[in-house]
Every structure is written in structure tokens, then in C-alpha cells.
N, C-alpha and C positions, 0 to 999 in steps of 0.2 A: 781582175787585174792580171796582166800577162806575167809569165814566168821570167824572172831575172836570171840571165845565163852568163853575164859577164863575171869573170873571176876577179878576186881581189888583186891578183898579180896584174891583170890587164888594166886596172885602174891606176897603176903607178906609171907615170910617164918617164920617158928617157931622161928628163931633166931632174927627176927626183931620185930617191934611193934606188939601188939596183933591184931588179925584178926578184920577186920571191919565188923560189923554185918549189915545185910540188905542193903548192898551197900551204907551206909551213913558214913560220917566222922564227928565226933564231936571233941570238944576241947581235950578230953582225949586221942584221937588217935594221937595227934600231940606231938612229942618230942620237947617241948618248949626249953629246954636247948640247943639242937643241932641246931634246925631249926630257932629259932627266937631270943633267947637271945644273940647269937653271932653277930647279926646285930644290928646297932645302931638305933633301933626304939624307941625313947624316947618320941614320941608324938609331936616333933617339926620338921616339914618338910619344905623344901625350904628355902627361904630367910627370916630371922628373924629380920634383922636390915636394915633400909634404911633411910637416912636423907639428907637434903640439907640446906646449909647456903649460905648467899650472903652478898655482900658489899652494904651498904645502902646509902653511900655518895661518890660522885666522888672525886678523889684526883689526884694531879699532880706528875708525875715522873720527876726526874732530870737526865740529860744525864750522863751515865757512872756509876751511883750509884744504886746498887741493893737495893730494898726496901722491907722489910717484911710487909705483910698486918696484922696489929695488932689492928685496931680500926674499929668502925662502922660496926660491924658484927651482923647478926641476923639469926636465923633459918627462913627459908622461911615460911611465915604465911598467904599467900593469902587464900581466902575463899575456893578455890578448892584444896588447898594443904594439904598434910598430911605427917606424917612420921611413920615409922614402928619400933617397939621395944622401947628401952630406949632412943636412940638418942645420938648424940655426945655432948660433952661439950667443951668449949674453954675458955682460959684465955690469953689475949693479943695476940690473933691470933694463939696460940698453941692449937691444937685440941687433945683431949683425947678420946680414943675409949671406949665404954661401956663394951666390952667383947673381949676376945681373938678370933682369927680366921683369915682366909684369907679375907682381905678387898679390894674391888675395890675403888680407890680414883680418882676422876676426878676434874680437875681445868679448868674453862672456864673464859677467860678475854676478855672484850671488851674495846677498847681504841679509843680515838678521838684526832685529831690534825689538826690545820690549818697550813699545811706544810708537808714536806716529812721527813721520818724517815727510816733509813736503817733497823732497826729491833726493835721490842719490844718483849722481852722474858718473858715467864712464867716458874716458877720452882716449883715443888713439892719437899719439903725437909723433911726428916724423921730422927728420932733418935731411937736407940735401947737401949740407956743408960740414957735417959732423960737429955742429955747434948749436945753431939756432933751431929750436923745435917749434913746430906749428901744429895746431890741432887739425886733424884730418877727419875725424868722425866723433860723434857723441851719441849717447843713449841715456835716457832718464826714466826713472820709475819712482813712485812714491811708496811709502810704508804706511799701511793702515792698521790701526789697533783693532783686532777682532776678538781677542781673549786676553787673559792675564799673563799668558806666556809669550815667548818671543814669536814674532812673525817673520816670514821670509819673503824676499822679492828678488826678481832676476831681471837683468837688463843686458842687452848685447848690441854691439855696433861692429861695423866692418867697413873696409875701404880697399881700394886698389892702390898699390905703391909701385911706382915706376923706378926700379932700382937700376940706375944708369952707372953707378960706381959703388962697389961694395964697401969701400973705405969711407965714403961720405954719406950715403943714404942709409939711415938707421931708424928704428922705431922704439918707442917706449910707451908705457901705459900708466894712466893715473885715474884717481877717483876723487869726487867732491861730494860732500854731504851738506844739506841745508841746516840740519840740527845736529846735536851732539850725540856721540857714542853709538852709532851703528857699527856692527862688526862685519867685516868682509870675510866671507867663509873660505877657508882653505883646508885641504887635507892631502896627505901623501898617497892615498889609495883611491881617491875619487876626484873627478873633475867638478869642483864647485866653482872656482874662479880660474879661468884658463884662457890660453891664446892659441890660435890656429894660424899656420902659415902654409900657403900653397902657391907654388910657382905655376902660373898659367901658360906662359910662353915667352918668347923673346921680346925685348924692349925695342 
């Protein structure tokens, strides 16, 4: 292959940007309006919001009744834990997003029971009008008796929420048991039953 001898400057025609002197490129040589401003380079890159909340106290489900998780909630605050951005807020278990965007929402529930249970379901519920909640995701797991003591099971579900308006788009979490008296595990120093919120990008 022959040697390429034409310089970068020679490749720029008179109708394009001004010639580059001495083979160098400086800010003035870049057409900022065409090459940069059209892209969304605002100074905020990657994930800007990430938060986790948990249930701090165990509670009992009753068979056949779906229960919203409304109390004993806290942002995870262990010594090694942190959160990114403004963070979520909640009132009676209804979570409000701090900013619009596409959000990944995860729900993890641990339950215990001395006995067998055909299923324990977890639901992520969302509203787009700050009123009517619709199920977005579900996970289900059974409880199997393997000894005379309590058994534990775990289930988790997740979904993407398009938060177009922070006043109207919100989420809450619920659980449903097929039979009576399983306990949903909660603790103030460990994540047994918890929720994760990550903003992935613009809506």
C-alpha cells in the first residue's frame, strides 16, 4: 500500500471549517453548534439517582387478603450504605420520585412460616394519575414445610416505570398470601424486605 501524504488540513475544503494551522485542532476549529450542542452533554453522565428503602419490622399476612406495605419503612442507613441524588420520598407506603425519567423499580420480600403455603405473591403497583393503581409486576413463591421450625422463602419482582410527571406517577408495594399467618420479615439493620429505585435515563 502506498504512503498517504495528504495532511488533515488538506482534506478540509474551502466550503467547510477554516483550515487547521500547523496540524493542530483548537476549540475554534470545532463547529460547536453542529457537533456538540445537538448532543445532550449537560455535564450529568450515567446514573444520577439510586436509592433503597426497607421494611424495619416484621408483620403478618392473612390468607386471601392483599396487604399494602404502608408503615415501618426507612431508607437503608447502614454504615456502608449510601444513596445517589435526591432520593425517594414516601407517605404511608406511596413512593414519590424526585425527577422524571425511566426508573428501574425492584421489590424483594422474604417471608417465614411454620407450615406450608401454596403461594405468597409480591406486587409492584403504579399510578399515572395519583389515584388509580395498576399492577406492574408480580413474583410468587411457595412455602414448603421441611422441619418443625419456621421455613423461609424469598421472591422478587421488578419493572421499568416511565415517570413523566412526579406529581402523578407513583408506586406502592403489596403482598398476598394463599393461606394464613406467614410473616413478612423486616429489620432495621438488614435488608430482608426492601425496595430499590434506580433512574436509568431521560423519559
